[in-house]
LOVO-707054 format. One record per residue (C-alpha): residue number from 1; x, y, z. Coordinates in steps of 0.02 Angstrom, whole numbers, plus 50000, padded with zeros to 5 digits. Layout:
REM residues N
+-----+-------+-------+-------+
!  nr !    c1 !    c2 !    c3 !
+-----+-------+-------+-------+
! NUM !     X !     Y !     Z !
...
+-----+-------+-------+-------+
END
This chain:
REM residues 336
+-----+-------+-------+-------+
!  nr !    c1 !    c2 !    c3 !
+-----+-------+-------+-------+
!   1 ! 56652 ! 48007 ! 62916 !
!   2 ! 56590 ! 48181 ! 62940 !
!   3 ! 56602 ! 48307 ! 62779 !
!   4 ! 56691 ! 48456 ! 62841 !
!   5 ! 56617 ! 48633 ! 62749 !
!   6 ! 56745 ! 48777 ! 62755 !
!   7 ! 56789 ! 48941 ! 62692 !
!   8 ! 56925 ! 48944 ! 62569 !
!   9 ! 57004 ! 49122 ! 62502 !
!  10 ! 57011 ! 49132 ! 62328 !
!  11 ! 57047 ! 49309 ! 62271 !
!  12 ! 57075 ! 49476 ! 62368 !
!  13 ! 56917 ! 49540 ! 62403 !
!  14 ! 56887 ! 49713 ! 62338 !
!  15 ! 56807 ! 49840 ! 62451 !
!  16 ! 56663 ! 49722 ! 62518 !
!  17 ! 56627 ! 49604 ! 62379 !
!  18 ! 56659 ! 49456 ! 62498 !
!  19 ! 56570 ! 49336 ! 62367 !
!  20 ! 56667 ! 49367 ! 62230 !
!  21 ! 56836 ! 49315 ! 62325 !
!  22 ! 56775 ! 49177 ! 62435 !
!  23 ! 56681 ! 49004 ! 62400 !
!  24 ! 56617 ! 48867 ! 62511 !
!  25 ! 56708 ! 48703 ! 62490 !
!  26 ! 56668 ! 48523 ! 62549 !
!  27 ! 56788 ! 48391 ! 62585 !
!  28 ! 56823 ! 48222 ! 62688 !
!  29 ! 56950 ! 48278 ! 62839 !
!  30 ! 57112 ! 48196 ! 62836 !
!  31 ! 57169 ! 48102 ! 62971 !
!  32 ! 57248 ! 48214 ! 63137 !
!  33 ! 57436 ! 48226 ! 63131 !
!  34 ! 57523 ! 48211 ! 63324 !
!  35 ! 57493 ! 48378 ! 63424 !
!  36 ! 57318 ! 48435 ! 63327 !
!  37 ! 57160 ! 48441 ! 63378 !
!  38 ! 56986 ! 48456 ! 63275 !
!  39 ! 56854 ! 48534 ! 63349 !
!  40 ! 56663 ! 48537 ! 63304 !
!  41 ! 56643 ! 48728 ! 63285 !
!  42 ! 56471 ! 48791 ! 63382 !
!  43 ! 56502 ! 49007 ! 63347 !
!  44 ! 56634 ! 49088 ! 63225 !
!  45 ! 56689 ! 49266 ! 63278 !
!  46 ! 56670 ! 49409 ! 63115 !
!  47 ! 56808 ! 49532 ! 63183 !
!  48 ! 56871 ! 49687 ! 63064 !
!  49 ! 57057 ! 49640 ! 63104 !
!  50 ! 57040 ! 49484 ! 62979 !
!  51 ! 57004 ! 49592 ! 62849 !
!  52 ! 57188 ! 49610 ! 62812 !
!  53 ! 57233 ! 49470 ! 62810 !
!  54 ! 57128 ! 49431 ! 62636 !
!  55 ! 57256 ! 49588 ! 62562 !
!  56 ! 57402 ! 49559 ! 62494 !
!  57 ! 57488 ! 49680 ! 62619 !
!  58 ! 57639 ! 49603 ! 62723 !
!  59 ! 57668 ! 49747 ! 62832 !
!  60 ! 57512 ! 49706 ! 62937 !
!  61 ! 57538 ! 49631 ! 63116 !
!  62 ! 57524 ! 49451 ! 63034 !
!  63 ! 57558 ! 49398 ! 62872 !
!  64 ! 57401 ! 49388 ! 62737 !
!  65 ! 57347 ! 49230 ! 62721 !
!  66 ! 57398 ! 49143 ! 62542 !
!  67 ! 57253 ! 49130 ! 62398 !
!  68 ! 57193 ! 48954 ! 62414 !
!  69 ! 57205 ! 48939 ! 62591 !
!  70 ! 57046 ! 48921 ! 62714 !
!  71 ! 56998 ! 49099 ! 62808 !
!  72 ! 57058 ! 49102 ! 62969 !
!  73 ! 56950 ! 49165 ! 63127 !
!  74 ! 56903 ! 49152 ! 63317 !
!  75 ! 56812 ! 48982 ! 63337 !
!  76 ! 56707 ! 48915 ! 63470 !
!  77 ! 56676 ! 48747 ! 63503 !
!  78 ! 56703 ! 48562 ! 63571 !
!  79 ! 56844 ! 48438 ! 63542 !
!  80 ! 56785 ! 48299 ! 63449 !
!  81 ! 56974 ! 48229 ! 63397 !
!  82 ! 57134 ! 48254 ! 63509 !
!  83 ! 57294 ! 48193 ! 63474 !
!  84 ! 57357 ! 48318 ! 63597 !
!  85 ! 57357 ! 48258 ! 63794 !
!  86 ! 57296 ! 48441 ! 63851 !
!  87 ! 57147 ! 48421 ! 63748 !
!  88 ! 57011 ! 48310 ! 63798 !
!  89 ! 56855 ! 48247 ! 63669 !
!  90 ! 56711 ! 48352 ! 63752 !
!  91 ! 56810 ! 48511 ! 63787 !
!  92 ! 56730 ! 48687 ! 63785 !
!  93 ! 56865 ! 48784 ! 63684 !
!  94 ! 56912 ! 48938 ! 63600 !
!  95 ! 57052 ! 48977 ! 63454 !
!  96 ! 57105 ! 49053 ! 63286 !
!  97 ! 57038 ! 48896 ! 63169 !
!  98 ! 56967 ! 48906 ! 63015 !
!  99 ! 56798 ! 48984 ! 62940 !
! 100 ! 56729 ! 48802 ! 62934 !
! 101 ! 56590 ! 48664 ! 63013 !
! 102 ! 56763 ! 48554 ! 63086 !
! 103 ! 56913 ! 48674 ! 63118 !
! 104 ! 57088 ! 48576 ! 63153 !
! 105 ! 57215 ! 48670 ! 63243 !
! 106 ! 57382 ! 48640 ! 63330 !
! 107 ! 57354 ! 48726 ! 63499 !
! 108 ! 57517 ! 48804 ! 63517 !
! 109 ! 57486 ! 48916 ! 63351 !
! 110 ! 57301 ! 48934 ! 63382 !
! 111 ! 57304 ! 49015 ! 63543 !
! 112 ! 57172 ! 48871 ! 63591 !
! 113 ! 57107 ! 48868 ! 63768 !
! 114 ! 56990 ! 48761 ! 63871 !
! 115 ! 56848 ! 48884 ! 63940 !
! 116 ! 56710 ! 48876 ! 64076 !
! 117 ! 56560 ! 48765 ! 64043 !
! 118 ! 56456 ! 48832 ! 64170 !
! 119 ! 56432 ! 48977 ! 64114 !
! 120 ! 56251 ! 48968 ! 64062 !
! 121 ! 56274 ! 49045 ! 63861 !
! 122 ! 56426 ! 49007 ! 63801 !
! 123 ! 56439 ! 49146 ! 63672 !
! 124 ! 56500 ! 49251 ! 63806 !
! 125 ! 56637 ! 49172 ! 63788 !
! 126 ! 56664 ! 49279 ! 63621 !
! 127 ! 56559 ! 49406 ! 63730 !
! 128 ! 56594 ! 49481 ! 63918 !
! 129 ! 56713 ! 49340 ! 63952 !
! 130 ! 56819 ! 49345 ! 63763 !
! 131 ! 56952 ! 49436 ! 63692 !
! 132 ! 56858 ! 49580 ! 63621 !
! 133 ! 56829 ! 49640 ! 63820 !
! 134 ! 56998 ! 49577 ! 63856 !
! 135 ! 57089 ! 49689 ! 63732 !
! 136 ! 56949 ! 49843 ! 63782 !
! 137 ! 57026 ! 49811 ! 63963 !
! 138 ! 57201 ! 49814 ! 63920 !
! 139 ! 57168 ! 49977 ! 63804 !
! 140 ! 57070 ! 50080 ! 63930 !
! 141 ! 57176 ! 50007 ! 64091 !
! 142 ! 57340 ! 49974 ! 64041 !
! 143 ! 57381 ! 50090 ! 63872 !
! 144 ! 57277 ! 50216 ! 63900 !
! 145 ! 57297 ! 50227 ! 64074 !
! 146 ! 57120 ! 50289 ! 64107 !
! 147 ! 57070 ! 50372 ! 64290 !
! 148 ! 56906 ! 50423 ! 64355 !
! 149 ! 56842 ! 50594 ! 64313 !
! 150 ! 56927 ! 50583 ! 64146 !
! 151 ! 56864 ! 50613 ! 63977 !
! 152 ! 56889 ! 50450 ! 63865 !
! 153 ! 56837 ! 50439 ! 63658 !
! 154 ! 56787 ! 50274 ! 63586 !
! 155 ! 56770 ! 50267 ! 63396 !
! 156 ! 56679 ! 50099 ! 63331 !
! 157 ! 56602 ! 50140 ! 63485 !
! 158 ! 56434 ! 50007 ! 63440 !
! 159 ! 56551 ! 49885 ! 63390 !
! 160 ! 56615 ! 49721 ! 63496 !
! 161 ! 56766 ! 49804 ! 63556 !
! 162 ! 56695 ! 49997 ! 63567 !
! 163 ! 56532 ! 49943 ! 63687 !
! 164 ! 56657 ! 49842 ! 63818 !
! 165 ! 56785 ! 50007 ! 63824 !
! 166 ! 56644 ! 50110 ! 63852 !
! 167 ! 56562 ! 50007 ! 63987 !
! 168 ! 56733 ! 49976 ! 64074 !
! 169 ! 56788 ! 50155 ! 64066 !
! 170 ! 56623 ! 50197 ! 64156 !
! 171 ! 56666 ! 50038 ! 64276 !
! 172 ! 56819 ! 50172 ! 64309 !
! 173 ! 56699 ! 50319 ! 64343 !
! 174 ! 56772 ! 50394 ! 64198 !
! 175 ! 56669 ! 50511 ! 64089 !
! 176 ! 56628 ! 50444 ! 63881 !
! 177 ! 56615 ! 50489 ! 63708 !
! 178 ! 56566 ! 50371 ! 63602 !
! 179 ! 56568 ! 50403 ! 63415 !
! 180 ! 56476 ! 50294 ! 63297 !
! 181 ! 56388 ! 50280 ! 63133 !
! 182 ! 56200 ! 50324 ! 63140 !
! 183 ! 56069 ! 50381 ! 63266 !
! 184 ! 56010 ! 50190 ! 63325 !
! 185 ! 56182 ! 50162 ! 63371 !
! 186 ! 56190 ! 50326 ! 63482 !
! 187 ! 56030 ! 50285 ! 63563 !
! 188 ! 56087 ! 50112 ! 63604 !
! 189 ! 56265 ! 50177 ! 63672 !
! 190 ! 56160 ! 50329 ! 63793 !
! 191 ! 55996 ! 50238 ! 63831 !
! 192 ! 56084 ! 50069 ! 63866 !
! 193 ! 56258 ! 50088 ! 63918 !
! 194 ! 56228 ! 50253 ! 63973 !
! 195 ! 56379 ! 50350 ! 63900 !
! 196 ! 56397 ! 50548 ! 63936 !
! 197 ! 56399 ! 50595 ! 63748 !
! 198 ! 56353 ! 50487 ! 63561 !
! 199 ! 56398 ! 50589 ! 63427 !
! 200 ! 56351 ! 50495 ! 63257 !
! 201 ! 56500 ! 50547 ! 63130 !
! 202 ! 56391 ! 50516 ! 62988 !
! 203 ! 56285 ! 50686 ! 63031 !
! 204 ! 56383 ! 50759 ! 63192 !
! 205 ! 56521 ! 50893 ! 63189 !
! 206 ! 56629 ! 50774 ! 63270 !
! 207 ! 56794 ! 50873 ! 63287 !
! 208 ! 56700 ! 51040 ! 63350 !
! 209 ! 56593 ! 50932 ! 63473 !
! 210 ! 56736 ! 50871 ! 63553 !
! 211 ! 56832 ! 51028 ! 63545 !
! 212 ! 56692 ! 51101 ! 63672 !
! 213 ! 56733 ! 50977 ! 63818 !
! 214 ! 56801 ! 51079 ! 63956 !
! 215 ! 56971 ! 51028 ! 63993 !
! 216 ! 56975 ! 50886 ! 63828 !
! 217 ! 57004 ! 50727 ! 63814 !
! 218 ! 57132 ! 50614 ! 63922 !
! 219 ! 57117 ! 50483 ! 63825 !
! 220 ! 57057 ! 50410 ! 63644 !
! 221 ! 57030 ! 50215 ! 63624 !
! 222 ! 57056 ! 50195 ! 63445 !
! 223 ! 56981 ! 50082 ! 63315 !
! 224 ! 56967 ! 50181 ! 63163 !
! 225 ! 57103 ! 50284 ! 63111 !
! 226 ! 57091 ! 50380 ! 62969 !
! 227 ! 56964 ! 50564 ! 62983 !
! 228 ! 56902 ! 50525 ! 63146 !
! 229 ! 57079 ! 50509 ! 63223 !
! 230 ! 57111 ! 50701 ! 63117 !
! 231 ! 56958 ! 50743 ! 63229 !
! 232 ! 56999 ! 50707 ! 63390 !
! 233 ! 57203 ! 50749 ! 63392 !
! 234 ! 57147 ! 50924 ! 63416 !
! 235 ! 57042 ! 50889 ! 63562 !
! 236 ! 57150 ! 50799 ! 63667 !
! 237 ! 57235 ! 50860 ! 63811 !
! 238 ! 57381 ! 50892 ! 63862 !
! 239 ! 57499 ! 50740 ! 63904 !
! 240 ! 57343 ! 50645 ! 63811 !
! 241 ! 57340 ! 50445 ! 63789 !
! 242 ! 57300 ! 50367 ! 63621 !
! 243 ! 57267 ! 50193 ! 63620 !
! 244 ! 57256 ! 50106 ! 63456 !
! 245 ! 57171 ! 49962 ! 63453 !
! 246 ! 57113 ! 49951 ! 63277 !
! 247 ! 57139 ! 50054 ! 63091 !
! 248 ! 56955 ! 49979 ! 63007 !
! 249 ! 56954 ! 50135 ! 62886 !
! 250 ! 57127 ! 50067 ! 62796 !
! 251 ! 57072 ! 49892 ! 62787 !
! 252 ! 56986 ! 49875 ! 62625 !
! 253 ! 57143 ! 49881 ! 62523 !
! 254 ! 57327 ! 49856 ! 62494 !
! 255 ! 57377 ! 50023 ! 62515 !
! 256 ! 57405 ! 50071 ! 62707 !
! 257 ! 57314 ! 50231 ! 62771 !
! 258 ! 57411 ! 50404 ! 62760 !
! 259 ! 57469 ! 50477 ! 62925 !
! 260 ! 57372 ! 50598 ! 63015 !
! 261 ! 57319 ! 50770 ! 62938 !
! 262 ! 57340 ! 50851 ! 63123 !
! 263 ! 57506 ! 50743 ! 63164 !
! 264 ! 57575 ! 50895 ! 63248 !
! 265 ! 57454 ! 50885 ! 63397 !
! 266 ! 57548 ! 50755 ! 63442 !
! 267 ! 57694 ! 50857 ! 63503 !
! 268 ! 57618 ! 51012 ! 63517 !
! 269 ! 57486 ! 50918 ! 63678 !
! 270 ! 57630 ! 50793 ! 63707 !
! 271 ! 57530 ! 50632 ! 63670 !
! 272 ! 57566 ! 50471 ! 63703 !
! 273 ! 57521 ! 50353 ! 63565 !
! 274 ! 57521 ! 50161 ! 63573 !
! 275 ! 57469 ! 50027 ! 63467 !
! 276 ! 57439 ! 49856 ! 63536 !
! 277 ! 57368 ! 49697 ! 63496 !
! 278 ! 57304 ! 49551 ! 63611 !
! 279 ! 57388 ! 49409 ! 63552 !
! 280 ! 57541 ! 49493 ! 63632 !
! 281 ! 57477 ! 49445 ! 63817 !
! 282 ! 57408 ! 49283 ! 63751 !
! 283 ! 57602 ! 49235 ! 63695 !
! 284 ! 57651 ! 49302 ! 63870 !
! 285 ! 57565 ! 49186 ! 63934 !
! 286 ! 57418 ! 49308 ! 64037 !
! 287 ! 57253 ! 49275 ! 64106 !
! 288 ! 57096 ! 49353 ! 64082 !
! 289 ! 57096 ! 49486 ! 64224 !
! 290 ! 56983 ! 49436 ! 64365 !
! 291 ! 56885 ! 49597 ! 64389 !
! 292 ! 56802 ! 49577 ! 64208 !
! 293 ! 56762 ! 49410 ! 64250 !
! 294 ! 56688 ! 49464 ! 64398 !
! 295 ! 56601 ! 49626 ! 64306 !
! 296 ! 56528 ! 49491 ! 64171 !
! 297 ! 56483 ! 49374 ! 64295 !
! 298 ! 56365 ! 49496 ! 64401 !
! 299 ! 56300 ! 49595 ! 64237 !
! 300 ! 56400 ! 49750 ! 64255 !
! 301 ! 56453 ! 49729 ! 64066 !
! 302 ! 56335 ! 49661 ! 63924 !
! 303 ! 56342 ! 49621 ! 63756 !
! 304 ! 56196 ! 49594 ! 63629 !
! 305 ! 56229 ! 49477 ! 63501 !
! 306 ! 56191 ! 49513 ! 63311 !
! 307 ! 56180 ! 49327 ! 63271 !
! 308 ! 56178 ! 49208 ! 63086 !
! 309 ! 56130 ! 49041 ! 63067 !
! 310 ! 56238 ! 48908 ! 62977 !
! 311 ! 56398 ! 48919 ! 62880 !
! 312 ! 56320 ! 48971 ! 62706 !
! 313 ! 56282 ! 49132 ! 62790 !
! 314 ! 56462 ! 49189 ! 62868 !
! 315 ! 56498 ! 49327 ! 62721 !
! 316 ! 56315 ! 49408 ! 62720 !
! 317 ! 56368 ! 49412 ! 62927 !
! 318 ! 56555 ! 49468 ! 62880 !
! 319 ! 56470 ! 49614 ! 62778 !
! 320 ! 56356 ! 49674 ! 62888 !
! 321 ! 56508 ! 49684 ! 63028 !
! 322 ! 56627 ! 49778 ! 62906 !
! 323 ! 56491 ! 49894 ! 62851 !
! 324 ! 56432 ! 49922 ! 63032 !
! 325 ! 56246 ! 49867 ! 63008 !
! 326 ! 56288 ! 49780 ! 63195 !
! 327 ! 56269 ! 49836 ! 63367 !
! 328 ! 56396 ! 49708 ! 63474 !
! 329 ! 56465 ! 49541 ! 63433 !
! 330 ! 56424 ! 49475 ! 63260 !
! 331 ! 56441 ! 49293 ! 63266 !
! 332 ! 56395 ! 49148 ! 63175 !
! 333 ! 56298 ! 48992 ! 63223 !
! 334 ! 56372 ! 48842 ! 63142 !
! 335 ! 56320 ! 48681 ! 63247 !
! 336 ! 56131 ! 48634 ! 63216 !
+-----+-------+-------+-------+
END
C-alpha cells in the first residue's frame, strides 16, 4: 500500500520556530471507516488562521489541536478511496484535511466539496475560485456593505484574502487604500491591481496618511488587528463599518491581543464592527457567489501563487506566509 507522509504537531511553536514544534511522519494508512474519504493531495493551502490552532488557546473560533495530532489545513486533490456514496474515486475535491500526502476525512466535518474539473489551472480553487475570494466577498459586500465611490482600507493587502478584497472593491467602483509591508508589495498593488493608494506600514505614517483622506474611510477590511487597527479607527468616517477577518498580529502566542487603544472612536464615530468567519457560510449551505465565478473566469480577478514543491517544504512555505514574504496565495505542491 502507498505510504503516507504527514506533519504532526509535537509542541506549541514559539514565534515562527515551526521546525522545533512540528515533525514529518510516515505511516501505512489504516483502512477507511464507513463514511470516510481518502484524498491524494495535489496542493496544500498555507493560511494564517491555522497558526491559532497550534497554540493552547481555547477561546478561538475553533478548538486548538491537541499535541500529537496531525496538522490540519485546506487540501486540494483527488479522491483515491471512498466509503461515502457522495464521493467517487477520481473526484476533484477541496476541504479541511491534514498536512499530508494522503488526507483522510469525514466529508461533513471537513467541509469537503466536489469541484469543477474543467478549470484550466486547478490551483485557482485555492485562488480566485477559493475560500479566500469568498471570504473577501462576504467581508466587502455583506459585512462592510461597501458602495461605489466610498473609501475602503485593507490590511495585509498583498496576502491572498487582502488581494481579493482590493479587487472586489474596485469592481464595485470603490476607492481602495491597500496597507502592506514593503515597497515590493506596494508596487504590485499600485501597478498590477491599480489601487488608489498603497501604504507601507513599515515606513509610512499610516495614521497620518489615512486621516488625510477627504471624507474618511467608509469601511475597513481588517486582517491584522493590533496597531494597524489603532491607526485606522481615527480615520473612519461617521457610521463606518469594520469587517474583521483576521487578527494575525495576535496569532503567535497563547495570549490574546489587547483591545484597541482608540476604542473610543467606535463610539465617537458611531462605527459598526463585526467579525466574520467563512465556515459559517459553509455550515449554512450557502454557495460560491456567481458574480465571483464570473469575475474569476473572465480574468477580472487574479491571484498570484507563492508555490513550494514537496511535502518536505511545508514548514518553509508556512514560515514565508507568516513572515509576510509572499505576494498572493502561499501553497505547497504535494503531488509529483
